[in-house]
C-alpha positions as a Markdown table, in Angstrom:
| # | Residue | x | y | z |
|---|---|---|---|---|
| 1 | Unk | 0.0 | 0.0 | 0.0 |
| 2 | Unk | 0.9 | 3.7 | -0.4 |
| 3 | Unk | 0.7 | 5.2 | 3.0 |
| 4 | Unk | 1.5 | 8.7 | 4.2 |
| 5 | Unk | 2.1 | 9.5 | 7.9 |
| 6 | Unk | 0.9 | 13.1 | 8.5 |
| 7 | Unk | 2.8 | 14.1 | 11.6 |
| 8 | Unk | 5.6 | 11.6 | 12.0 |
| 9 | Unk | 6.4 | 12.3 | 15.6 |
| 10 | Unk | 6.8 | 9.5 | 18.2 |
| 11 | Unk | 3.6 | 7.6 | 17.4 |
| 12 | Unk | 3.4 | 8.3 | 13.7 |
| 13 | Unk | 7.0 | 7.5 | 13.1 |
| 14 | Unk | 6.8 | 4.2 | 15.0 |
| 15 | Unk | 3.8 | 3.0 | 13.1 |
| 16 | Unk | 5.3 | 4.3 | 9.8 |
| 17 | Unk | 8.6 | 2.4 | 10.5 |
| 18 | Unk | 6.7 | -0.8 | 11.1 |
| 19 | Unk | 4.7 | -0.5 | 8.0 |
| 20 | Unk | 7.8 | 0.4 | 5.9 |
| 21 | Unk | 9.7 | -2.6 | 7.3 |
| 22 | Unk | 6.8 | -4.8 | 6.2 |
| 23 | Unk | 7.2 | -3.7 | 2.6 |
| 24 | Unk | 4.7 | -0.9 | 2.3 |
| 25 | Unk | 5.5 | 2.3 | 0.4 |
| 26 | Unk | 5.5 | 4.8 | 3.3 |
| 27 | Unk | 6.1 | 8.5 | 3.3 |
| 28 | Unk | 6.8 | 10.3 | 6.6 |
| 29 | Unk | 5.8 | 14.0 | 6.8 |
| 30 | Unk | 7.8 | 15.7 | 9.5 |
| 31 | Unk | 9.7 | 18.9 | 10.2 |
| 32 | Unk | 12.7 | 20.5 | 11.9 |
| 33 | Unk | 15.6 | 18.6 | 13.4 |
| 34 | Unk | 13.7 | 15.3 | 13.5 |
| 35 | Unk | 13.2 | 15.5 | 9.7 |
| 36 | Unk | 16.8 | 16.5 | 9.1 |
| 37 | Unk | 18.0 | 13.5 | 11.2 |
| 38 | Unk | 15.8 | 11.0 | 9.4 |
| 39 | Unk | 16.9 | 12.3 | 6.0 |
| 40 | Unk | 20.6 | 12.1 | 7.0 |
| 41 | Unk | 20.6 | 8.8 | 9.0 |
| 42 | Unk | 17.3 | 7.1 | 8.6 |
| 43 | Unk | 14.7 | 6.4 | 11.2 |
| 44 | Unk | 15.9 | 4.4 | 14.2 |
| 45 | Unk | 13.4 | 2.6 | 16.4 |
| 46 | Unk | 14.2 | 1.5 | 20.0 |
| 47 | Unk | 11.5 | -1.1 | 20.4 |
| 48 | Unk | 9.9 | -2.2 | 23.7 |
| 49 | Unk | 10.4 | -5.9 | 24.3 |
| 50 | Unk | 11.5 | -6.4 | 20.8 |
| 51 | Unk | 14.5 | -5.9 | 18.4 |
| 52 | Unk | 15.6 | -2.4 | 17.6 |
| 53 | Unk | 15.7 | -1.6 | 13.9 |
| 54 | Unk | 16.4 | 1.2 | 11.4 |
| 55 | Unk | 14.6 | 2.3 | 8.3 |
| 56 | Unk | 17.4 | 3.7 | 6.0 |
| 57 | Unk | 16.9 | 5.2 | 3.6 |
| 58 | Unk | 13.5 | 6.6 | 4.7 |
| 59 | Unk | 11.1 | 8.6 | 2.6 |
| 60 | Unk | 10.7 | 11.7 | 4.8 |
| 61 | Unk | 9.7 | 15.2 | 3.7 |
| 62 | Unk | 8.1 | 18.4 | 4.9 |
| 63 | Unk | 6.3 | 18.9 | 1.6 |
| 64 | Unk | 3.2 | 16.6 | 1.1 |
| 65 | Unk | 2.8 | 17.9 | -2.5 |
| 66 | Unk | 5.9 | 15.9 | -3.5 |
| 67 | Unk | 4.3 | 12.6 | -2.4 |
| 68 | Unk | 1.2 | 12.4 | -4.7 |
| 69 | Unk | -2.0 | 10.4 | -4.1 |
| 70 | Unk | -1.9 | 7.6 | -1.5 |
| 71 | Unk | -4.2 | 4.9 | -0.4 |
| 72 | Unk | -4.3 | 5.9 | 3.3 |
| 73 | Unk | -3.2 | 8.9 | 5.3 |
| 74 | Unk | -2.4 | 8.1 | 9.0 |
| 75 | Unk | -3.2 | 11.5 | 10.6 |
| 76 | Unk | -1.1 | 12.0 | 13.8 |
| 77 | Unk | -0.7 | 15.7 | 14.2 |
| 78 | Unk | -1.5 | 17.6 | 17.4 |
| 79 | Unk | -5.1 | 18.8 | 17.6 |
| 80 | Unk | -4.2 | 22.5 | 17.2 |
| 81 | Unk | -2.6 | 21.7 | 13.8 |
| 82 | Unk | -5.6 | 19.8 | 12.5 |
| 83 | Unk | -7.1 | 22.2 | 10.0 |
| 84 | Unk | -3.7 | 23.3 | 8.6 |
| 85 | Unk | -2.5 | 19.7 | 8.3 |
| 86 | Unk | -5.8 | 18.7 | 6.6 |
| 87 | Unk | -5.2 | 21.4 | 4.0 |
| 88 | Unk | -1.7 | 20.0 | 3.4 |
| 89 | Unk | -3.2 | 16.6 | 2.7 |
| 90 | Unk | -5.1 | 17.7 | -0.4 |
| 91 | Unk | -2.3 | 16.8 | -2.9 |
| 92 | Unk | -2.2 | 13.3 | -1.4 |
| 93 | Unk | -5.9 | 12.7 | -1.8 |
| 94 | Unk | -7.0 | 10.4 | -4.6 |
| 95 | Unk | -10.7 | 9.5 | -5.3 |
| 96 | Unk | -10.6 | 6.7 | -2.8 |
| 97 | Unk | -8.0 | 7.9 | -0.2 |
| 98 | Unk | -9.0 | 7.5 | 3.4 |
| 99 | Unk | -7.7 | 9.4 | 6.3 |
| 100 | Unk | -7.4 | 7.5 | 9.6 |
| 101 | Unk | -7.0 | 10.0 | 12.4 |
| 102 | Unk | -5.3 | 8.8 | 15.6 |
| 103 | Unk | -5.5 | 12.2 | 17.3 |
| 104 | Unk | -6.6 | 12.8 | 20.9 |
| 105 | Unk | -10.1 | 13.8 | 21.7 |
| 106 | Unk | -13.5 | 13.2 | 20.0 |
| 107 | Unk | -13.7 | 16.1 | 17.5 |
| 108 | Unk | -11.1 | 15.4 | 14.9 |
| 109 | Unk | -13.2 | 13.5 | 12.3 |
| 110 | Unk | -15.5 | 16.5 | 11.9 |
| 111 | Unk | -12.6 | 18.9 | 11.6 |
| 112 | Unk | -10.8 | 16.9 | 8.9 |
| 113 | Unk | -14.0 | 16.3 | 7.0 |
| 114 | Unk | -14.7 | 20.1 | 7.0 |
| 115 | Unk | -11.6 | 20.5 | 4.9 |
| 116 | Unk | -11.4 | 17.3 | 2.8 |
| 117 | Unk | -15.1 | 16.4 | 2.4 |
| 118 | Unk | -17.6 | 14.3 | 4.2 |
| 119 | Unk | -16.8 | 10.7 | 5.1 |
| 120 | Unk | -13.1 | 11.0 | 4.1 |
| 121 | Unk | -11.9 | 10.7 | 7.7 |
| 122 | Unk | -12.2 | 7.6 | 9.9 |
| 123 | Unk | -12.1 | 7.9 | 13.7 |
| 124 | Unk | -9.2 | 6.0 | 15.2 |
| 125 | Unk | -7.4 | 5.4 | 18.5 |
| 126 | Unk | -3.8 | 4.5 | 19.1 |
| 127 | Unk | -3.0 | 2.4 | 22.2 |
| 128 | Unk | 0.7 | 3.0 | 22.4 |
| 129 | Unk | 3.3 | 5.2 | 24.1 |
| 130 | Unk | 6.1 | 6.3 | 21.8 |
| 131 | Unk | 8.3 | 9.3 | 22.0 |
| 132 | Unk | 11.1 | 11.0 | 20.1 |
| 133 | Unk | 14.1 | 10.6 | 22.4 |
| 134 | Unk | 16.4 | 12.5 | 20.0 |
| 135 | Unk | 16.0 | 13.7 | 16.4 |
| 136 | Unk | 15.6 | 10.6 | 14.2 |
| 137 | Unk | 15.2 | 8.2 | 17.1 |
| 138 | Unk | 11.9 | 7.0 | 18.4 |
| 139 | Unk | 11.4 | 4.8 | 21.5 |
| 140 | Unk | 8.3 | 2.7 | 22.2 |
| 141 | Unk | 7.6 | 2.8 | 25.9 |
| 142 | Unk | 5.0 | 0.0 | 26.4 |
| 143 | Unk | 4.0 | -3.4 | 25.1 |
| 144 | Unk | 0.9 | -2.5 | 23.3 |
| 145 | Unk | 0.9 | -1.0 | 19.8 |
| 146 | Unk | -2.7 | -1.4 | 18.8 |
| 147 | Unk | -4.8 | 0.7 | 16.5 |
| 148 | Unk | -8.6 | 0.7 | 16.5 |
| 149 | Unk | -10.6 | 2.5 | 13.9 |
| 150 | Unk | -13.9 | 2.7 | 12.1 |
| 151 | Unk | -16.3 | 4.7 | 10.0 |
| 152 | Unk | -19.3 | 6.5 | 11.4 |
| 153 | Unk | -21.9 | 4.2 | 9.8 |
| 154 | Unk | -20.1 | 0.9 | 10.3 |
| 155 | Unk | -18.9 | 0.3 | 6.8 |
| 156 | Unk | -15.4 | 0.2 | 5.5 |
| 157 | Unk | -14.0 | 1.1 | 2.1 |
| 158 | Unk | -11.6 | -1.3 | 0.4 |
| 159 | Unk | -8.6 | 0.9 | 1.2 |
| 160 | Unk | -9.6 | 0.9 | 4.9 |
| 161 | Unk | -10.0 | -2.8 | 4.9 |
| 162 | Unk | -6.7 | -3.3 | 3.2 |
| 163 | Unk | -5.1 | -1.0 | 5.7 |
| 164 | Unk | -6.2 | -3.2 | 8.6 |
| 165 | Unk | -4.5 | -6.1 | 6.9 |
| 166 | Unk | -1.3 | -4.1 | 6.3 |
| 167 | Unk | -1.2 | -3.1 | 10.0 |
| 168 | Unk | -1.6 | -6.7 | 11.2 |
| 169 | Unk | 1.1 | -7.9 | 8.7 |
| 170 | Unk | 3.4 | -5.2 | 10.1 |
| 171 | Unk | 3.0 | -6.6 | 13.6 |
| 172 | Unk | 0.5 | -3.9 | 14.7 |
| 173 | Unk | -2.7 | -5.2 | 16.1 |
| 174 | Unk | -5.6 | -3.6 | 14.1 |
| 175 | Unk | -9.2 | -3.7 | 15.3 |
| 176 | Unk | -12.0 | -2.4 | 13.1 |
| 177 | Unk | -15.1 | -1.3 | 15.0 |
| 178 | Unk | -18.6 | -0.5 | 13.8 |
| 179 | Unk | -19.2 | 1.5 | 17.0 |
| 180 | Unk | -16.6 | 4.2 | 16.4 |
| 181 | Unk | -18.2 | 6.8 | 18.7 |
| 182 | Unk | -18.3 | 4.4 | 21.6 |
| 183 | Unk | -14.6 | 3.5 | 20.9 |
| 184 | Unk | -13.5 | 7.1 | 20.7 |
| 185 | Unk | -15.4 | 8.2 | 23.9 |
| 186 | Unk | -14.2 | 5.1 | 25.8 |
| 187 | Unk | -10.6 | 6.2 | 25.2 |
| 188 | Unk | -11.6 | 9.8 | 25.9 |
| 189 | Unk | -12.8 | 8.9 | 29.4 |
| 190 | Unk | -9.4 | 7.5 | 30.3 |
| 191 | Unk | -7.4 | 10.1 | 28.3 |
| 192 | Unk | -9.0 | 13.1 | 29.9 |
| 193 | Unk | -8.5 | 11.8 | 33.4 |
| 194 | Unk | -4.9 | 10.8 | 32.7 |
| 195 | Unk | -3.8 | 14.0 | 30.9 |
| 196 | Unk | -5.5 | 16.2 | 33.5 |
| 197 | Unk | -4.2 | 14.5 | 36.6 |
| 198 | Unk | -0.7 | 14.0 | 35.2 |
| 199 | Unk | -0.5 | 17.7 | 34.2 |
| 200 | Unk | -1.9 | 19.1 | 37.4 |
| 201 | Unk | 0.2 | 16.9 | 39.8 |
| 202 | Unk | 3.3 | 16.6 | 37.6 |
| 203 | Unk | 3.3 | 12.9 | 38.4 |
| 204 | Unk | 2.9 | 9.8 | 36.3 |
| 205 | Unk | 0.1 | 7.2 | 36.7 |
| 206 | Unk | 2.1 | 5.1 | 39.2 |
| 207 | Unk | 2.0 | 8.0 | 41.7 |
| 208 | Unk | -1.6 | 8.9 | 40.9 |
| 209 | Unk | -3.0 | 5.4 | 41.5 |
| 210 | Unk | -1.1 | 5.0 | 44.8 |
| 211 | Unk | -2.4 | 8.1 | 46.4 |
| 212 | Unk | -6.0 | 7.8 | 47.7 |
| 213 | Unk | -6.9 | 11.4 | 47.2 |
| 214 | Unk | -5.4 | 11.6 | 43.6 |
| 215 | Unk | -7.1 | 8.3 | 42.8 |
| 216 | Unk | -10.5 | 9.5 | 43.9 |
| 217 | Unk | -10.2 | 12.7 | 41.9 |
| 218 | Unk | -9.1 | 10.6 | 38.9 |
| 219 | Unk | -12.2 | 8.4 | 39.2 |
| 220 | Unk | -14.5 | 11.4 | 39.5 |
| 221 | Unk | -12.9 | 13.1 | 36.5 |
| 222 | Unk | -13.9 | 9.9 | 34.5 |
| 223 | Unk | -17.4 | 10.1 | 35.9 |
| 224 | Unk | -17.7 | 13.6 | 34.5 |
| 225 | Unk | -16.6 | 12.6 | 31.0 |
| 226 | Unk | -18.9 | 9.6 | 31.0 |
| 227 | Unk | -21.8 | 11.8 | 32.0 |
| 228 | Unk | -21.0 | 14.3 | 29.2 |
| 229 | Unk | -20.6 | 11.5 | 26.6 |
| 230 | Unk | -24.0 | 10.0 | 27.5 |
| 231 | Unk | -25.6 | 13.4 | 27.4 |
| 232 | Unk | -24.4 | 13.7 | 23.8 |
| 233 | Unk | -26.0 | 10.4 | 22.9 |
| 234 | Unk | -23.0 | 8.0 | 23.2 |
| 235 | Unk | -24.0 | 4.6 | 24.7 |
| 236 | Unk | -20.9 | 4.1 | 26.9 |
| 237 | Unk | -20.8 | 0.7 | 28.6 |
| 238 | Unk | -21.8 | 0.5 | 32.3 |
| 239 | Unk | -18.4 | -0.9 | 33.3 |
| 240 | Unk | -16.3 | 1.7 | 31.5 |
| 241 | Unk | -14.9 | 3.3 | 34.7 |
| 242 | Unk | -14.0 | 0.0 | 36.3 |
| 243 | Unk | -12.2 | -1.0 | 33.0 |
| 244 | Unk | -10.3 | 2.2 | 33.0 |
| 245 | Unk | -9.3 | 1.8 | 36.7 |
| 246 | Unk | -8.2 | -1.8 | 35.9 |
| 247 | Unk | -5.9 | -0.4 | 33.2 |
| 248 | Unk | -4.5 | 2.2 | 35.6 |
| 249 | Unk | -3.6 | -0.5 | 38.1 |
| 250 | Unk | -2.2 | -3.1 | 35.7 |
| 251 | Unk | -0.2 | -0.8 | 33.3 |
| 252 | Unk | 3.4 | 0.3 | 33.7 |
| 253 | Unk | 3.5 | 3.9 | 34.9 |
| 254 | Unk | 3.3 | 6.5 | 32.1 |
| 255 | Unk | 2.9 | 10.2 | 31.8 |
| 256 | Unk | 0.4 | 11.6 | 29.4 |
| 257 | Unk | 1.7 | 13.6 | 26.4 |
| 258 | Unk | -0.1 | 16.7 | 27.7 |
| 259 | Unk | 1.9 | 16.6 | 30.9 |
| 260 | Unk | 5.1 | 16.1 | 28.9 |
| 261 | Unk | 4.3 | 19.1 | 26.7 |
| 262 | Unk | 3.5 | 21.2 | 29.7 |
| 263 | Unk | 6.9 | 20.3 | 31.3 |
| 264 | Unk | 8.7 | 21.2 | 28.1 |
| 265 | Unk | 7.0 | 24.5 | 27.6 |
| 266 | Unk | 5.2 | 23.4 | 24.4 |
| 267 | Unk | 1.8 | 24.3 | 23.1 |
| 268 | Unk | -1.0 | 22.3 | 24.7 |
| 269 | Unk | -3.9 | 20.2 | 23.4 |
| 270 | Unk | -6.0 | 20.9 | 26.5 |
| 271 | Unk | -8.7 | 22.7 | 24.5 |
| 272 | Unk | -9.6 | 19.3 | 23.0 |
| 273 | Unk | -9.2 | 17.3 | 26.3 |
| 274 | Unk | -10.5 | 18.7 | 29.6 |
| 275 | Unk | -11.4 | 21.8 | 27.6 |
| 276 | Unk | -13.8 | 19.8 | 25.4 |
| 277 | Unk | -15.3 | 18.1 | 28.5 |
| 278 | Unk | -15.9 | 21.6 | 30.0 |
| 279 | Unk | -17.3 | 23.0 | 26.7 |
| 280 | Unk | -19.6 | 20.0 | 25.9 |
| 281 | Unk | -20.7 | 19.8 | 29.5 |
| 282 | Unk | -21.8 | 23.4 | 29.4 |
| 283 | Unk | -23.6 | 22.7 | 26.1 |
| 284 | Unk | -25.5 | 19.7 | 27.5 |
| 285 | Unk | -26.0 | 21.0 | 31.0 |
| 286 | Unk | -23.7 | 18.5 | 32.7 |
| 287 | Unk | -21.5 | 19.9 | 35.6 |
| 288 | Unk | -17.8 | 19.2 | 35.1 |
| 289 | Unk | -16.1 | 20.9 | 38.1 |
| 290 | Unk | -12.9 | 18.8 | 37.9 |
| 291 | Unk | -12.3 | 19.2 | 34.1 |
| 292 | Unk | -13.3 | 22.8 | 34.2 |
| 293 | Unk | -10.7 | 23.4 | 36.9 |
| 294 | Unk | -8.0 | 21.5 | 34.9 |
| 295 | Unk | -8.9 | 23.5 | 31.8 |
| 296 | Unk | -8.8 | 26.8 | 33.8 |
| 297 | Unk | -5.5 | 26.0 | 35.4 |
| 298 | Unk | -3.8 | 25.1 | 32.1 |
| 299 | Unk | -5.2 | 27.9 | 30.0 |
| 300 | Unk | -2.3 | 30.3 | 30.8 |
| 301 | Unk | 0.1 | 27.8 | 29.3 |
| 302 | Unk | -2.1 | 26.8 | 26.3 |
| 303 | Unk | 0.3 | 28.4 | 23.8 |
| 304 | Unk | 3.4 | 27.2 | 25.5 |
| 305 | Unk | 5.8 | 28.9 | 27.9 |
| 306 | Unk | 9.3 | 30.4 | 27.6 |
């Protein structure tokens, strides 16, 4: 398959490297020092529990117009770059190209479709922790590398179906779901609690789960997101919070990307995380005191800090 990775940071670059290693024609769209390093030395992967590998040479560029039409665009940019990145995708869009977004939050499909046309974007979720440890070098930090995605009406185009096969052949577990909104919101419940508590406390999930006060606030933050999701019409499962707490207790300690960006003075995605819970809660009449507080506390740093 011809696959473009729009936003080849930690997660995008890892998935792109696995797909390229499996023989797919993969183009990585990146910028800055990370792009320079990949063009000079290839893309090096430090794998979790596996064998490190390098893709060299690697097809990496900052100009999507040089790539041409592809079968699938794996869309991995930060939420604040969504509209600009979708515009940049236009030269890569053929008549049947699909865009699989792995972005945080529950609003990216509509944003991408507003630029590229209705039903071009598929909602997806990445269950992985991967970071750029130095330009051109990506480290996977946990065992899981799963991708789950689906279309709003439960059908899949031939390119989307073939993409699931390509992912599995590349060693990436791919799950296709007909209930994409439930899938996105189920991850959103965990993601908003994780990102908010990690950012406010400065601590990873290992510290949060061990402290009874932090743990209780974490659970109540999830209750808020569940209530908002149900108020918008999403049929979240009754055991969603218990499942998320089980993940918290069983998984190796991690720190959400929002907290890492906060520590490093980068621009923040909080507008589409706790900010979205606050905004959608206000729209549906659901109180969200925890997420509204998280959003308010992080707003002064929303554009990064010196």
